[in-house]
N, C-alpha and C positions, 0 to 999 in steps of 0.2 A: 627539295629535301625537307623543308619544314612542313609542308602539307602532309607528307608521308608520316612524319613524326607525330603530328597531331591526330591523324587518322588512326595510327596505332595506339595512341593514348586513349582515344575515344572508345576503341574496341575493348581495351583493358578494363576501363571503368564500367562499361556496359555489361561485360561478363561478370564483374564483381557484384554489380547490383542484382543480377539474376540469381547468383548464388545466395545473396543475403535474403532475397524473397523466399527462396526454398527453405532456408533455415528458420524463417519467421513463422512458419505454419505450426511450429511446435507449441506456441503459446495458446492456441485454441484448445478448449476442452474436448476430450474424446467423447465419442457417442456413448451416452449412458446406457442405452438399450443394449449395446454390444457388451458392456461390462457387467450387467446384472446376471446373477447366477440363475440358472434354470432350475425351478422347483422340481423335486422328485415326486411325480404323481403317484408312483407306486407306494411311497412312504405315507402319503395322505390316505390312500385306500386302506393301508394297514392300520393306521390310527382309527379310522372310522369303524373298521371291523372290530377293533378292540373295544370301543365304546359300546357298540351294539351287543357285544358278548357280555360286557359287564352289566348292562341293563337287563339282558335276558337272565343272567345268573341271579340278579337281585329280585326280579319278579318270581323266579322259581323258588327262592328262599322264602319270600313272603307267602307264596301259595302253600308251602309246606309247613308254615308256622301254625301250631295248634292254638296259639293265643289269639289269632286273628280269624274272624269268621269271614273268610274270603269266598266261600262257596255259596253262601246264602244270598238272597236277593237284596239289593241295596234299598235302604229305607230312608225316606226324607222326613226330617223332623222340622216342624214349624218353630221358628225362632220368635220368642216372646221377650219383650223388654221387661226386665225386672224393675219393679217400682220399689224404690228404697223407702221404707217406712221407719221413721224415727219416733221413739216413744220417750224421748228425753223429757218433754214437758209433762207427760203423765207421771214419769218417775219423780219429778220435782213436786208434783201434787201429792203423791204418796209420802214423800219425804216431809212435806209440810204438815200433813196429817199426823205423822209420827212425832214431829216436833211440837205440834199443838198438844198432843197427849203428854209428852214429856214436860212441857211447861205447866200443864194442869196438875200433873203429879208433883212437880217441884213446889209450886206456889200453894197448892191445897193438898199437901201430903196427909194431913190429919183427916180431912174429908175423904180422901181416897182410901185410907186405911179403914175408917169407919164404914165406908160403903161395902167393902168386902166382909167386914165383921158382921154387919146386919144381914147381908145376903146369905152367909153360911149359917146364920142363926135361924133354924127352921121355924121357930115359934114367934120370932120377933118380940120376945118379952123383955129385951133389954131396952126398956123405955127411955133410959137416959141417952143412949147412943142414938136411938131413933129420933128423939127430940132434937138432938144436935144436928142431925141430918135435915130435919124439917126446918130448923131455924136458919140454916146456911142457904139462903136464897140464891146468892150470886154463884157459888160453886155448883149448886144444883142446876141452875140455868145454863151454865157453861158446859157442864157434862151432858146435858140434854142436847145442846147444839152439836157437841162432838158426836153424839149418837146419830143425829140426823145426817151429818156429813159422812160418817162411817157407813151407815146403812144405805145412803144414796149411792156412794161409790161401789159398795158391795153389790147392790142391785144392778148397777150398770155392768160391772165385770161379769156377773153371773149371766145376764142377758147376752153379753158379747160371747161368752163361752158357748152357750147353746145356740148361737147364731140367730137370735131373735131381734137383733137390730138391723136396720137397713143399710148400714155402712155409710151413713151420712156424716154430718158434723159431729165429731166425737164430743166436743165440749158442750154442745147443745144438749146432748143426751145426758151427760154427767150432771150439769146444773139443773136440768129438768127433773132428773131422778132425785137429786137432793131437795129441790123445791117441793116436789110431790110428797116426799117423805115428811118434810116439815109441815106441809099443809094437812096431811092426814092426822098427825098427832096434835096439831093445834086445834083442828075441828073436834077431835075426840076429847081433848081437855076441856074445851068450851062446852061441849055437850054434857059431859059428866058434871061439870060445875053448875050448869043450868038445871040439870036434873036434881042435883042435891039441893039447890035453892028452892025449886018448885015443891019437892016432896018433904023438905025439912030434914033430910038425912045428910046434913053436911059432914058430920063426923065419919059416917060410913063411907061416903064418897071420897073424902080426903084420904082415908086409909087405902081405899082401892086405887086411887090415883098414885099414892105413894108407892105401892107395890108395883104398879105397872111401870112407872118411870125408874124405879130402882132396878128392875130387871132389864129395862131398856139400856140403862147406863152400863150394866155388866155386858150386855150383848154388844154394845158399841165398842167396848174395850176388847172383847173377845174376837171381834171380826177383823181387827188390825192385821194379825199374822196371816189370816186366810186371804185377805185382800192382796197382800204381798205375794203369796204363793199363787193365787189365781192370775195375777198380772204378769209374772215374770218366770214362771216355771214351764217345764215341758208338758205336753198335752196329756200324757198318762198321769202325771202327778196332779195336774189341774183337775182332771176328771175325778180322781179319788178325793181330792180336797173339797171339791164342790159338793159331793155326796155327803162327806163327813160334816161339813159346815151346815148343810140343810138339816141333817139329822139332829145335830146339837141345838140348832135354833128351834126345831120342833120340841126338843126336850125342855128348853127354856120357856116356850109358850105353855106347855103343859104344867110346868112348875109354877108359872104365873097364875094359871087357873086354880091350882090346888092351894097355893098360898093365899090368893085373894079370897077364895071361898072360906078358908079356915079363919080369916080375920073378920070377914063380913058377917059370917054366921053368928058371931057373938052379938052383933047389933041388929041383925035382921033374921027373922025366923023364916028362912026360905029353904026349899029342898034343893038337892043337887041337880035334879032334872031342870027345874026352873032357872037355876043359875047357869046351867049349860046352855039352855035356850037363849039366855041373855048374852052369853059369850059368843054363841054362834051368830046371833043377829047383829051384835055390835063389833065383834072382832073378826070373825072368819068371813062372813058374807061381804063386807066392804072390800076386803082384800081380794076376794074372788072376782068381784065386779071390776075392781081396778085392773086386775090381771087380764080379764076379758076385754076391757076397753083398750088396754095397751096392745093386745094381740090384733084386735080389729084395726087399730091405727097403723100398726107396723105392716100388716098385710096390704093395706090400701096404699101405702107409701113405700114400695120396694126400692 
């Protein structure tokens, strides 16, 4: 009896274990491939067709645009790197020149005023004012230096405007121009003084030198606004300013010729023709030779 009971109990537990194993399969995850939704291929085709239609409509609008030259042949443009050029240092040089003139005007205001009073006096018969200018050696020397600086910078700016420089070192050209201007008038002053000492006409030579450097000082002051215009203005304004400045400098040189002849004639009995030959040989010809030499030098060093 007991064996039958144990056998029945064994069958009961065995069947219960089989049912438990069938229920345990629920803990395993389901197949993800079976659970993924199937994409609608027809919907993707519709979206692709919509994008193509939008692109086609956009191209059609661009082709019909009058502001776009879509019908012409395409043109390729070469890209060139822009070289940034700063003129700050040159600006400070011009500012320093103006500051120098302001200092000379402030410290030697009386000499500055007498300079213009004698210049606008056509006969220079105000001997007292002229003597004051002759006795003021230091202001005269400083204003002559200012003329050399102003004239040298003006010559450089003018050559740059007419593209007569080779585009090399800017400061070398500026200082060379100033040095050349100073050398020209130093040699001229020494030549005139030596001529007066040899011929014994010191008084006539001194008057002639006084007139030359008087007008040079006025030219140096006169060139300051033109240097600023030629350096920082537009091309059309620069062209007009260059022509006007050259014309006025020519008027100053003619004025120097007539003023010198009017004063020297009282001491020397010379004709206007001989005096003109002297001016052409000592004033005009050296400038032409210097100009020719500069042109030859600049063309050989492009």
